[in-house]
C-alpha positions as CSV (number, residue, x, y, z in Angstrom):
1,M,-56.5,-45.1,29.9
2,A,-54.4,-44.9,33.1
3,R,-50.7,-44.5,32.8
4,Y,-47.7,-43.5,34.9
5,T,-47.0,-39.7,34.6
6,G,-44.3,-39.3,37.2
7,P,-40.5,-38.8,36.7
8,D,-38.9,-41.7,34.8
9,C,-35.5,-41.4,36.5
10,R,-37.2,-42.1,39.8
11,L,-38.2,-45.5,38.6
12,C,-34.6,-46.4,37.6
13,R,-33.4,-45.4,41.0
14,R,-36.1,-47.4,42.7
15,E,-35.2,-50.5,40.8
16,G,-31.4,-49.9,41.2
17,V,-30.7,-50.5,37.5
18,E,-30.8,-48.4,34.3
19,L,-34.1,-49.1,32.6
20,Y,-33.4,-46.7,29.6
21,L,-36.7,-44.9,30.0
22,K,-35.3,-41.5,28.9
23,G,-33.7,-42.5,25.6
24,E,-30.3,-40.9,24.8
25,R,-30.2,-39.2,28.2
26,C,-29.6,-42.6,29.8
27,F,-26.3,-42.9,28.0
28,T,-24.9,-39.6,29.3
29,D,-23.6,-38.4,32.7
30,K,-27.0,-36.8,33.3
31,C,-28.5,-40.2,34.0
32,A,-30.0,-40.0,37.5
33,I,-28.8,-43.5,38.6
34,K,-25.2,-42.6,37.8
35,R,-25.4,-39.6,40.0
36,R,-27.5,-41.1,42.8
37,S,-27.4,-44.9,42.8
38,Y,-29.6,-45.2,45.9
39,P,-33.4,-45.5,45.9
40,P,-35.5,-42.2,46.1
41,G,-37.1,-41.0,49.3
42,Q,-35.8,-40.0,52.7
43,H,-34.9,-43.6,53.6
44,G,-33.2,-44.3,50.3
45,Q,-29.7,-44.3,51.7
46,G,-30.5,-46.4,54.7
47,R,-29.8,-50.1,55.0
48,I,-32.9,-52.0,54.0
49,K,-33.4,-55.7,54.5
50,V,-35.4,-57.2,51.6
51,S,-37.4,-60.4,52.0
52,D,-37.8,-63.1,49.4
53,Y,-41.2,-61.7,48.5
54,G,-39.6,-58.2,48.2
55,V,-37.0,-59.5,45.8
56,Q,-39.7,-61.1,43.6
57,L,-41.9,-58.0,43.7
58,R,-39.0,-55.7,42.7
59,E,-38.2,-58.0,39.7
60,K,-41.8,-57.9,38.6
61,Q,-42.0,-54.1,39.0
62,K,-38.7,-53.7,37.1
63,V,-40.0,-55.7,34.0
64,R,-43.4,-53.8,34.1
65,R,-41.5,-50.5,34.1
66,V,-39.1,-51.5,31.3
67,Y,-42.0,-52.3,29.0
68,G,-44.4,-49.6,30.4
69,I,-47.1,-52.0,31.3
70,L,-49.7,-51.5,34.1
71,E,-50.4,-54.2,36.6
72,N,-53.7,-55.6,35.3
73,Q,-52.4,-55.9,31.7
74,F,-49.1,-57.4,33.0
75,R,-51.0,-60.1,35.0
76,G,-53.1,-60.8,31.8
77,Y,-49.8,-61.4,29.9
78,F,-48.6,-63.7,32.6
79,E,-51.8,-65.8,32.5
80,Q,-51.5,-66.0,28.7
81,A,-47.8,-67.1,29.1
82,D,-48.8,-69.7,31.6
83,R,-51.3,-71.2,29.2
84,Q,-48.7,-71.6,26.5
85,K,-46.3,-74.5,26.0
86,G,-42.8,-74.0,27.2
87,V,-41.2,-72.1,30.1
88,T,-43.7,-69.6,31.5
89,G,-41.2,-66.9,32.4
90,E,-39.6,-66.9,28.9
91,N,-43.1,-67.0,27.3
92,L,-43.9,-63.8,29.2
93,L,-40.8,-62.0,28.0
94,F,-41.5,-63.1,24.4
95,I,-45.0,-61.7,24.6
96,L,-43.7,-58.4,25.9
97,E,-41.0,-58.3,23.2
98,R,-43.5,-58.8,20.4
99,R,-45.6,-55.8,21.3
100,L,-45.7,-53.4,18.4
101,D,-44.4,-50.4,20.5
102,N,-41.4,-52.5,21.7
103,V,-40.6,-53.6,18.1
104,V,-40.7,-50.0,16.9
105,Y,-38.2,-49.1,19.7
106,R,-36.0,-52.1,19.0
107,L,-35.9,-51.2,15.3
108,G,-34.5,-47.8,16.3
109,F,-37.5,-45.6,15.2
110,A,-37.7,-44.2,18.8
111,S,-35.2,-43.6,21.6
112,S,-37.5,-45.1,24.3
113,R,-40.5,-47.4,24.5
114,T,-42.6,-44.4,25.8
115,E,-41.7,-42.5,22.7
116,A,-42.4,-45.5,20.5
117,R,-45.8,-45.9,22.1
118,Q,-46.7,-42.3,21.3
119,L,-45.6,-42.6,17.7
120,V,-47.7,-45.8,17.2
121,R,-50.7,-44.1,18.8
122,H,-50.4,-41.2,16.4
123,S,-50.5,-43.6,13.5
124,H,-47.0,-43.0,12.1
125,F,-46.6,-46.6,11.2
126,T,-48.1,-49.3,9.0
127,L,-48.2,-53.0,9.7
128,N,-48.2,-55.1,6.6
129,G,-49.4,-52.0,4.6
130,R,-52.2,-51.1,6.9
131,K,-52.3,-48.1,9.3
132,V,-52.1,-49.1,12.9
133,N,-52.4,-47.1,16.2
134,I,-52.5,-49.9,18.8
135,P,-49.2,-50.3,20.7
136,S,-50.1,-53.7,22.2
137,I,-50.6,-55.5,18.8
138,Q,-48.5,-58.7,18.8
139,V,-46.3,-59.0,15.7
140,K,-45.5,-62.4,14.1
141,T,-42.9,-63.8,11.8
142,G,-43.0,-62.1,8.4
143,D,-44.7,-58.9,9.6
144,V,-43.5,-55.7,8.0
145,I,-43.5,-52.5,10.1
146,Q,-42.9,-49.3,8.0
147,L,-42.8,-45.6,8.8
148,R,-45.5,-43.8,6.8
149,E,-44.1,-41.5,4.1
150,K,-45.5,-38.3,5.6
151,S,-43.7,-39.1,8.9
152,R,-40.2,-39.6,7.5
153,K,-39.1,-36.0,8.2
154,I,-39.9,-36.1,11.9
155,A,-36.7,-35.0,13.7
156,V,-36.9,-37.4,16.7
157,I,-37.2,-40.4,14.4
158,S,-34.2,-39.4,12.3
159,E,-32.1,-38.8,15.4
160,S,-33.1,-42.1,16.9
161,L,-32.2,-44.0,13.7
162,E,-28.8,-42.4,13.7
163,A,-28.2,-43.7,17.3
164,V,-29.5,-47.2,16.8
165,V,-25.9,-48.6,16.5
166,R,-25.5,-47.7,20.2
167,R,-28.4,-50.0,21.3
168,G,-27.8,-52.8,18.8
169,M,-30.3,-54.6,16.6
170,P,-31.8,-57.9,17.9
171,Q,-31.2,-60.8,15.5
172,W,-35.0,-61.5,15.1
173,L,-35.5,-58.1,13.5
174,E,-34.2,-56.5,10.3
175,L,-34.1,-52.8,9.4
176,D,-33.9,-51.2,6.0
177,K,-33.0,-47.6,6.7
178,D,-33.5,-46.5,3.1
179,T,-37.2,-47.5,3.0
180,F,-37.8,-47.0,6.7
181,K,-39.0,-50.6,6.9
182,G,-38.5,-53.2,9.6
183,T,-39.2,-56.9,9.2
184,V,-39.8,-59.6,11.8
185,K,-37.5,-62.4,10.6
186,N,-38.4,-64.9,13.3
187,M,-39.6,-65.0,16.9
188,P,-37.4,-63.7,19.7
189,V,-35.3,-66.1,21.8
190,R,-34.1,-65.6,25.4
191,E,-30.6,-64.5,24.2
192,D,-32.2,-61.5,22.4
193,I,-33.3,-60.0,25.7
194,T,-30.2,-58.3,27.1
195,M,-31.8,-56.5,30.1
196,P,-30.8,-58.1,33.5
197,I,-34.1,-59.9,34.1
198,Q,-34.7,-63.0,36.3
199,E,-38.1,-64.0,35.0
200,Q,-38.3,-67.0,37.3
201,L,-38.8,-64.7,40.2
202,I,-41.9,-63.3,38.6
203,V,-43.3,-66.8,38.1
204,E,-42.6,-67.5,41.8
205,L,-44.4,-64.3,42.8
206,Y,-47.5,-65.0,40.8
207,S,-47.5,-68.7,41.8
208,K,-48.0,-67.9,45.5
């Protein structure tokens, strides 16, 4: 399966905002966007006039990169959100939030969504008691995500759980550190998504 393999910090600089793609590094002075807040490339420090289309495109790219989704899959999510009742932009964000790899990250088992995706692919978690290895699975209310017993001594998971206080836990999820178990209490709402996202721009882009 195709995936982005370039430097993550370059993506943050391109979007002009911290996307927290490098885990704990993003909270330190080593964060690339804190040292060089302009876009990468030889013209990065020049004055660039951005069109309305450019603003919409950048917003879409930002959300794709936050959740680590490639273009075709992202468009598929948008079409799914457009078919659902409610506000299309919010529906899109809720679909992305309910991905299993994102839930693993939000529960604090991983320091980044990329790391969470790898842990899920390597079958370190169970969903409702069954082993899973598909990061794109959509969780629903009442689902239980638990770290498998043989994986509980993995250093990166322990370190991430210790640092979960820094990121905060969304209200729609609940974590029991003693049993390495997370529960989906309810579906996410717009207030649970704290990244600076203007989803309406994405709707306008795909509606052209």
